[in-house]
N, C-alpha and C positions, 0 to 999 in steps of 0.2 A: 591280913585283907577285908576291907570291908567290902559289901554286898556290892558296889559300884565297881570296884577295881577285880572284884571276881568277875562278873560278866564280862567287862571290857578286854580280859584277857581273855575269856571265850571266845568274844570275836575276832579278838588278834588272831589266836592261836588255832581255832576249830572252823571259824569263819574267813578267816584269813582277809577282811576288810583294810580299805586304805586307810593309810595313816589320817590323812583328810577324813574320813567317815567316822572313822573313830573319837578325832576330835568335836565333830559335829553331834555325836552323841554322848560324849561326855559331857557338852555346856547341854546338851537337852538334860541330861540325869542329874547335875546343879540345878538346875531349874526346877526339875520335880523335887528334889528334895525341898530345895526352899520352899516351894505351892504348899507342900505337906506340913512343914514346918508352919506356916501362916494360920493354917485348918488345923494346928494340932493333932493331925493323923501322924498314924505311922506307915510305911508304905505298901504293908500287907493289908491295912484296913481300908484299903482305896476302892472306891465303886463307882460304876458308869457315870453317875450324877457330878461325881467332883471332876472327873475328868472333862466332861462336859462343860463346865462350871469354868475349867482353866482354860480349854480351849478359846472361850468367850471373851475369858479375860486376856489373854496374851493378845487375841486380835484388838480386841481393845486398847491394848499398849500400843499398837503400833505394827505388831508381827504379818509378814505378810502370808498368804496361801501354802506357798511353797517353803517357808522357814516352818510353820506349825505343821507343816504334811512332814516333815524331816521329826521334828520332835514326835508327835507322835508314831511315828514308824521307829524310834527308840523307845519310845516307852511299852510299844507293844511289844516289841523283841523281848524284852527287858522282864514284862511279866508272863510272856510267853518260857522264857526258861525257868523262872522262878517259881513255876507251875511244873515243870519237867522234874526242878529240886523240890518238890510236893512242899513248897511252901506257902503257896495261895492254891486254892481251888477252881477260881474265876478270874479271867484277863478281863481289867475292867476297861481296857481299852478297844477291844474288838466291838467292831462296826461304826467305830467316831471315825468321823471323814472332817479333813479341815477345811473352812468356807474357802468357798470357790470364788475365784478370783478372775479379772477380765483376762481371757484368754488374748495374747497379743498377735497380731495380725502377721502374717510372713513377710517380710519387705522382697520388693521387686525392682529391679530397676528400671528409668524408662525406656522406652523402646529409641530414644535416640545415645543414651547411655549405654543401653546393651549393644547397639551397632557398633558404635566406637571402641568397643572393648573389644568384640571380635574383631575387627578392621585393623586394631592397632598393631606397628612393628615389635618384635620383642628384641630386647638386646641384650636381656642378661643370661649369662650361662648357668646358672647355680640351681638345681632343683631343688636345695635348702635352702637358698634365700641369701648365701653369704656372696663377698664382692671378690671375682674370680680375678686372674692379669688380663690384661687387656688382648695379649696376643692367643688364649686359650677363645676368649671371648668372641673374636673376629673368627676361627675355626670352625666354632659351634653354634652360634645363634641361629644360622640358616637351617640346620634339621630342629633344632628348640623351636625356631619361629614357625618353623609347619606342624612339629607336634602340637606346641599349645593353641596355635589357631585353628588344628582339626578337634581339637578337645572342645575349646569354647563352644565354637559353630554347633556341636555334636550337642555339647548342655542346652544350650539354646531354642538350638532345633528342633531337638524331640522332645525334652522335657526328664532328661536320663538321671538318676539319683548316681551320686558321685561315686556309690560302690557297683554301679551296673555300667556305670563308664569304664571305671577300671576292669573290672571281670571281664571285658572283652579279650578276645580272640581274636587272631590273624586268620584261622581258618576256623570254618564250620565243621562241627562235629557234634554225637552225643553227649560227649565229656564236657565240653566245651559249654562255661557258664554264661556266653552269650558272642555275638559277632556281628558284621556288619555286611550284608549285601549289595555291594555297592550299583551294578547292574538293576536289581529291583528298587532300589531305592529305598531300603527296611534296616533297622535295626533289629536282632532279637537278643532280649536281655532276659536276664534271672533278676526278679524282682523280689519284694519282702514275701516273707513263705513260703517260697523256693517255687514261686508264680513265675512262669514263662508271659510276655507278649511281645507282641511287634508293634513298632514304631516307626512310622515314616521319618526318612531322613532330607532335610531340603536340599536344596540346589548346592545353596553356598555350602553348605557340610559336605556336600558329596566331592563337589571341588577342592573344599580343604582337605579331607581325607584322599583324596587319590593324589596330593602334593603330598601328602605325611610317608605313603606307602611307595613313593618315589624314591625317597631321602631313607626311609627307613632302615635300608641295611647298611648305611654310613654310620650307625650308632655303633660302641663297641662293643664286640661279640652278642650281637643279638639272637644269643640262642633261646630266649625265652617266649612261648609261643601267646604272648598280651600282644593286644595292639599298641599298647602304649607303653612305651618304657622308657624307664630311667637314661640317666648319661651311664653307667654303668652296665645296658644292656638287660637289666632286668625288668620287672613289671612295675609301671610306677606307684606310689603308695601315695593313700589318701592325704598323709600330710605332705606330704612335695606337691602331690594338687593342689591343696590349700593355698601353701608360700606362692607357689607358681601366679595362681589368680590372683592373690594378693597384690605380687609383684606388678603384674600385668594391668592391674586397674589404677593402681599408683603410676605408673608409668602413663599411661592413657587419662591422667588427668582428673577421673571419677571422683568427686566429691564424698564418697562412701566407702565403705570397707567391705568388697564383694567373697563372698565364699560359694563354693559350686553348687550348693542347694539354691543359693539365689537368684543362677540362672535357672533352674527347674521353676521357682516359682513366678520369675519373668517370662518364662515361656506359657505356664498355663493363664497369668493375667493378661499379656497381650494376646493371645487367642481367643480369652473368651469376651475383652471387649470386642474384637472384630468379627467373630461369631455370633456370640451370645450362646452357644450350643454345649451348656451344662454336661450333660449327658456323654457327649465326645471329649471333654475336655478329662472327667473322670476315668473312660478307657484309656487315653493315649497316657495319662499319669500313672494309669494301672492302683487307683483306689478303690477298695474292696468297698465299700459305702460311700454315696453321693455327700453325704454329710459333711465328709471330707476336704472336698470340692468344692462344698457349697462356703466355704471361707473366701473364695477368688470372688466370690458375687459383693463381698465386702470392699475387697481392694477397686474394682471396678465402681463401686459407687463413689467410692474417696478419689479416683480419678476425674469422674463425672462434677463432683463435688468443685472439686477444684478449679476446672471449665467452669463453672458457673459463676463460681465467686471471682475468676479474674474477667468474665466475659460479663454477666448481665450487669444493666445500668442501675436493676435496683438491688445487687447483691451488695454496694459496696457503701457504706457510712460516707456520706459526703464532711 
């Protein structure tokens, strides 16, 4: 068994890495061996300046920053393991970072599309996206529509993350990860880093939640404390939420794939377009640093640029 095989075996057994990750790392090790051979180097003779040069070479060959980051992570782990095996005294990959790439902007819906999604009537009854019998669809669609409508309205109204929405319980308690106070028009959520925050719930979302709560008991064996339940009466999962939202967007005729976080992006973008208050948007989203929120100012500029291109008489070429 050669050195790479031994290390991959270690990653599989000791680190329990996924097969997909192991395949990516295996490709990275093949690339490393090829680069060493071209420069007439042994693996143990590699120094930091070699790795920096190879990183630049891979980038010049068209590899993107994320791909190079995976390669460097594989190499770094390999040399760390070789150090524990007393094969080297220096990890030549330590401190070497991949080239920076452009950070993609979050995708947000237009106001019209967000409203159309929230207003759409649900006709499918499957949490997992499969096609069910028409009789079951007719029997279950009313409560499914009430649940899905409440979820979409709450995601868009309050900018919740998927985990924050699914973590909401029916009744407020110290143990509950989150809950909604309809009387106060507030949602208490547990965000990243176990940080709690309170966000407002809009009137449309309050009405949708009230309708859902009125029919929630019709779900089979609703024993779960969760606010949003699956057809089996258990807490809805992230995968089920994604599938339901995808179906709903398709049925509503939206021209793009919609996922739960897109409604959070839409909430932030639309609120910033209307108010211009970046600090308030930061607080509502629960961002620790305002630099995270500032990405939405770029979305706002894109919106303004589109308006300019469509409206200004000197913006378009004749």
